[in-house]
C-alpha positions as a printed Julia matrix, in Angstrom:
209×3 Matrix{Float64}:
 -16.16   23.47   -9.64
 -18.21   20.46   -9.2
 -15.76   17.7    -8.36
 -13.88   20.14   -5.97
 -17.45   20.07   -4.17
 -18.01   16.23   -4.93
 -14.52   15.81   -2.99
 -14.85   18.15   -0.3
 -18.46   16.32    0.99
 -16.32   12.5     0.61
 -13.71   14.57    2.95
 -16.17   15.86    5.36
 -19.69   14.62    4.38
 -22.36   17.1     5.58
 -26.23   17.42    5.65
 -28.35   16.03    3.34
 -25.98   15.69    0.31
 -23.04   14.14    2.91
 -26.01   11.38    4.13
 -26.31   10.27   -0.03
 -22.59   10.39    0.15
 -22.75    8.24    3.02
 -25.14    5.77    1.61
 -23.2     6.19   -1.5
 -19.83    4.72   -0.09
 -21.59    2.35    2.0
 -22.83    1.33   -1.25
 -19.74    1.19   -3.66
 -17.3     0.12   -0.73
 -18.57   -3.48    0.14
 -15.87   -5.6    -1.04
 -12.58   -3.04    0.01
 -13.97   -3.61    3.43
 -14.48   -7.2     2.95
 -10.73   -7.42    1.76
  -9.4    -4.47    4.59
 -10.94   -6.7     7.12
  -9.79   -9.71    5.53
  -6.12   -8.29    5.59
  -6.68   -7.92    9.74
  -6.99  -11.17   10.14
  -8.89   -9.71   13.28
  -8.85  -11.92   16.41
 -10.92  -12.23   19.45
  -8.07  -10.1    21.97
  -7.62   -7.68   19.3
  -8.21   -3.62   19.84
  -8.22   -2.32   16.24
  -8.26    1.77   15.28
 -10.04    2.84   11.96
  -8.71    6.1    10.33
 -12.01    7.56    8.59
 -15.14    5.24    9.1
 -17.34    6.52    7.51
 -20.79    4.89    7.2
 -19.27    2.58    9.46
 -19.15   -0.81    7.46
 -15.73   -1.89    8.53
 -15.9    -1.08   12.32
 -19.11   -3.04   12.57
 -17.45   -6.12   10.82
 -14.65   -5.7    12.62
 -16.05   -5.48   16.14
 -17.56   -9.12   15.32
 -14.59  -10.79   16.13
 -12.2    -8.06   18.2
 -12.26   -6.85   21.95
 -12.61   -3.05   20.87
 -13.11   -1.58   17.88
 -12.45    2.19   17.84
 -12.33    4.99   15.39
 -12.18    9.07   14.32
 -13.9    10.86   11.65
 -13.91   14.23   10.21
 -17.32   14.31    9.69
 -20.43   14.51   12.71
 -22.48   13.23    9.75
 -20.56    9.74    9.4
 -19.97    9.54   12.91
 -23.99    9.68   13.55
 -24.98    7.21   10.62
 -22.0     4.86   11.7
 -23.21    5.19   15.5
 -26.69    3.84   14.53
 -25.51    1.19   12.74
 -23.21   -0.47   15.52
 -25.75    0.86   18.39
 -25.35   -2.22   19.75
 -21.95   -2.71   20.49
 -21.15    1.32   20.95
 -24.16    0.78   23.95
 -22.06   -2.64   25.06
 -18.55   -0.77   25.2
 -16.76   -2.11   22.6
 -17.12   -0.09   19.45
 -16.03    3.75   20.42
 -16.49    6.34   17.72
 -15.66   10.18   17.67
 -15.42   12.92   15.53
 -12.33   14.32   15.42
  -8.83   14.61   13.08
  -6.04   12.52   11.61
  -3.34   13.94   12.97
  -4.56   14.6    16.4
  -5.73   10.74   17.45
  -7.7    11.28   20.98
  -6.36    7.92   22.27
  -3.37    7.03   25.02
   0.01    5.93   23.61
   0.35    2.22   22.35
  -3.61    0.93   23.03
  -4.29   -0.66   19.8
  -2.71   -3.85   17.84
  -3.76   -3.08   14.38
  -5.0     0.53   12.48
  -6.64    0.52    9.44
  -8.07    3.39    6.66
  -9.56    2.33    3.58
 -10.17    5.42    1.08
  -9.6     8.28    3.55
  -5.59    9.14    3.86
  -6.47   11.09    0.16
  -8.38   13.72    2.38
  -5.78   14.1     5.06
  -4.29   17.82    5.03
  -1.23   16.7     7.23
  -0.73   12.77    6.29
   3.02   12.69    8.0
   1.38   13.99   11.11
  -1.46   11.29   10.93
   0.49    8.2     9.93
   2.46    9.17   12.71
  -0.46    9.48   15.45
  -1.3     6.06   14.0
   2.43    4.7    15.01
   1.91    6.35   18.02
  -1.16    4.47   19.09
  -0.33    1.27   18.37
   1.29   -1.06   20.13
   5.08   -2.62   19.65
   4.41   -5.44   16.99
   1.32   -3.62   15.41
  -0.32   -3.97   12.04
  -1.19   -0.49    9.86
  -3.6    -1.65    6.71
  -3.92    1.41    4.1
  -6.36    0.66    1.72
  -6.88    2.72   -1.2
  -7.17    3.37   -4.99
  -3.73    4.04   -6.0
  -2.55    7.03   -8.46
  -1.49    4.18  -11.34
  -5.07    2.12  -11.1
  -7.14    5.89  -11.49
  -7.6     6.69  -14.47
  -6.6     3.41  -16.11
  -8.26    3.92  -19.21
  -7.08    7.69  -19.84
  -4.1     7.59  -17.67
  -3.71   11.34  -19.22
  -6.52   12.45  -17.53
  -6.03   14.43  -14.47
  -5.84   12.44  -11.0
  -7.3    14.28   -8.08
  -7.96   17.71   -7.05
  -7.14   19.99   -4.03
  -9.55   18.1    -2.17
  -8.59   14.93   -3.01
  -4.64   13.76   -3.84
  -4.22    9.89   -4.07
  -0.97    8.48   -4.38
   1.18    5.4    -5.81
   1.97    2.85   -3.99
   5.59    3.51   -3.52
   4.34    7.26   -2.11
   2.33    5.48    0.82
   5.78    2.9     1.56
   8.54    6.31    1.58
   5.05    8.24    3.81
   5.22    4.93    6.1
   8.79    4.78    5.98
   8.9     8.18    7.89
   6.36    7.71   10.32
   8.5     4.57   11.59
   6.99    1.78   10.49
   9.21   -1.38    8.98
   8.16   -4.59    6.68
   5.72   -2.55    4.27
   4.87   -4.22    1.64
   1.53   -4.02   -0.46
  -1.37   -6.51   -0.9
  -3.16   -6.12   -4.46
  -6.21   -7.87   -5.83
  -5.09   -9.58   -9.37
  -8.92   -8.97  -10.23
  -8.89   -5.84  -11.58
 -12.67   -5.62  -11.74
 -12.04   -4.88   -7.6
  -9.06   -1.84   -8.43
  -9.51   -1.04   -4.77
  -8.77   -3.86   -3.03
  -5.43   -2.3    -3.05
  -3.64   -2.07    0.51
  -0.26   -0.68    1.63
   0.48   -2.78    5.01
   3.22   -1.73    7.4
   4.19   -2.56   11.04
   5.11   -1.06   14.03
   8.3    -2.59   15.51
């Protein structure tokens, strides 16, 4: 019961506990944020979307180079935290952070050159619909990066332990490739850190051709 409550807070951080979850995510996920930004290979002309941006560390990093960075997060608590973190870029109009659902992205077709998500897809109630939305808003040739702790690395020390809860559904790399293919993406491949200290430096990448 407690794990379900914590997973629900990770899905949609709210109130005092949500702010604590946000601070914890900011501390825990520095390697995955740095890993993902490196894989994105951010260029000055890029328009980049993050789905499920949490406290906004990756948005802040991407905004140092990209023309535009936008994002959607389910939690108003995280939207407020990320806007504070990126306040100068928000005021300059280079960062646009909104509360919303991954399954209904509030952006026009073919607007972004790159899109990504870090530790978020586990909590999407409509993962295929959400990936189709990411496909919709990407330009032809656009790149998507999904960074996760894959199912096969979830409980390496105890492979028989339960994985996930009703609020948190882990995926294997192959499952994510299958979902991306269903959503319309092509040229999928997996990038995984060989240093097993960083088990979450693991990304499934695809393209909109």
